[in-house]
N, C-alpha and C positions, 0 to 999 in steps of 0.2 A: 913568759906569760901573755898570752898573746888571745884577747878577747875581742868580739865584734859588739860596736854601740849603734845601736838605730833606736828609733821610736816613733810614735805618730801614725803606726799601723791603722790606726782606723777600722777595725775588723766590725761589718755589720753594717756599715754606711748603708742609706736608704737609697740615695740617689734618686732620691723624686722627683728631680725634673728631667730625665731621662726616660727612652723607652725601656719597657721590662727585660727585651734582650738585649741591649746595652746594660742594663742595671745590673743583669746576670753574667755578664763578661766583665764590667768592672768589679764585682764583687769578687769572682773569681780569680780574677788578676792580685788581688789582694792575698790571698790563700797563697797564690803561686809565689809571693815574695819569699813566706816564711823558708818554702822548700830554697827557694835561690839561697837565703842567708845561712841555711842549714849549710848546703853544699857549698857555699864559699867557705865558712868555718872550717868544712872540713878540710879542702882545697888548702888553705893557709894555715892549717895547724891550729886553729883559734881553740878553743875548749869549752870555751863560754862565750855567750850570746845575751848582751843586758840592752831588754828592751824598759826604755827608760821612760816608761809614762805613755798613755792613751793605745793601749794593747788595742782594745774595742773601742769603738765610738758613743756607746753609752755603758751607762750603769747595769741594763737591762738586757742586754743581747739577747737573742731566742737561744734555748737548750744545744740546737745546730750548729750554732758558727761558734762556741764554746768548742764543742767535741770536736766540729773540723779543725778550728786551731790548734787545738791539742793534739789530734791524728800527726799534724803536719808538724809540730816542733817533735814530737815522738820518734817520727822516721832519720832524725840526723842522732849521731852520738856525743851533741856537747851537750852542755848544760846551758839551760834558757832559765834567765832571773828577769823575773815580770815587776816591775813597779808601773803602780795606780798614778796616774793621772789625772786631770781637773774632768775626762772624761769619763774616765772609769775610773771613780776613787773607790779609797778605802771605806766600808764601813760595815759592822758586825751584821751578819745575814745578809750579804750584800754578796757581788758578783763574786768577788775571788774568795768567797766560803764554797760558790758553785764550780767555780775553776779549781778549787782544793779537792772536792770531791772525783772529779776526774782526772786530775793531773796524774802521773805516774812520777818518779824521784828524778828524773831529769828537769825537772820543770820547781822551781822555788819562786817563792807568790813574795812579794817584799813588803807586804802590806802593813808589817810594824818598823816605825824605828831603830829598829837595833841592828849593831854590826852580824856582818856574815864574814866568814873565814873562805876564800873563795879556792887559795892556792893556801899552800904552806907559806904564812907570814905576809898576804896576802888578801887586804882587807875591804869590804864593799860597804859604802855607810849610806843607806837609803834614806830617801826624806819622801816618804810618800805622800800625795795630796789624802787627805779626808773631804775635801769639799771639792764643789764643782768651781766656786770661785774662795781662793785663800787670801786671805787679807796679810798675814804671817808671811815669811820667809820660814817654808820648813827647813832650810839648811843652818837654820839657827842650831836646831838640837845638834849639830857634828859636834860642837866642844865639850857637849858634856858625854859624848859616845865613847865608851870607856872600852878598849880593846885589848888583852894581856900583853903587857909589858909597855903602855903606852905606844901600840904597833899603829 
């Protein structure tokens, strides 16, 4: 199994201290990075891309930011696994519900601490963040996550 592990895309970052044309270029570069990651996955035969937190810079990005991110991911034949981080944490009725409404079958949002079999016998144990500031270690849940046959 091959996968690409990445994090901290911070899509929708405002870049407030820069001039408008520079802000636009920096924002576009972040979306271009999605294409670069998707192309790299294809080139190297990686069927999965795991984005381990902070896909978005905030829990309330503009709809345009969400749609553009999904559009870029869906251009590539890999499976995308998106894990909420401290900037884009998981909460009911929040960002990730909005993403789910737009995302196709190639995008899985890991907003619940439930194991996912990503390939035969290979399990992903997600530890999504549910608050901007988490005092507890979210990986403590791993000890109680059960997979068939204790895989």
